[in-house]
C-alpha positions, 0 to 999 in steps of 0.5 A: 082676332088679335089677342095681343101685339108686341112691338115698339111705340113710334108715336104717342098722342093724347088717347092713342099710340102707334105701335109698330109690329113687323113694319106695320103701324097699329093705331091703338086707343090706350085705356090704361097708363103706360110707360113703354110696354112691349106687349099690349093686350088688344080688344078689337071693336069692329063696326060698319064704318070703323075698325078700332083697337083698344089696348091694355097692359094687363089681361084683367083690364081687357076682361073688365073692358069686355064685361063693361061692354056687355052692359046696355048703354056702355060703349067702347068709349065710355068703357075706355073712359071708366078704365082710364079714370079708375083702373082696377078701382072700378071693381071696388066702385061697382062692389060698393055700388058707388053710382056717383063715381061712375056718373063722373064719366061723360055720357054716363047718367044715373040710369046707366050707372045703376044698370052697370052696378046691378048687372056687374056687382055679382059677376066680377070674379070671372072678370078681374083675375089677380092671377095674371100678375101675382098669384102667390100674394093674392092666393095667400091673401084669399086663404088668410081671409077665408081662415078669418071666417069670410067665404071664398067668394067674398074673399076673392071679390075683396082681393079683386077690388083692391088688388094693385100689381106688386102688392105684398100679401100683407098689404092686400090682406089689410086693404081687403079687411078694410073693404070687407068691414065697410 
């Protein structure tokens, strides 16, 4: 299994790139926006007639992608489309049980959207880990929310749902409080 690849982007297309690693070009479907990443986390989709690589800038995005694939009716293309459209906001959409946002993706109907919400709404703590990017700010935010009376699980879910890379603890707390008060 390939965990990640480090190399140079040689070609860019609408939904995939070619990443050259030691003289070998890998075609990778990118699920998140990218500038010029050097390290791309990889999910390998191996089928009878295809071998596709899906790329992510952050391990949390890759974990979310894998969790989406565990839902019946969600394949790699639908999971990639969800992450491409919403990124980490998808966690908030699932927690809020917003099936309408999920059905905006081609190929995902009401039944599948509701199944996705039902199966994932309580399992997101292990999927999206803010620790990958900025542990100090997110830990401070969780501790602050717990000291305000929220239980640790609620606090972690809220922080995961609104977390944006490079946020300060203060900004994370404000957004999490807004989410928890809804």
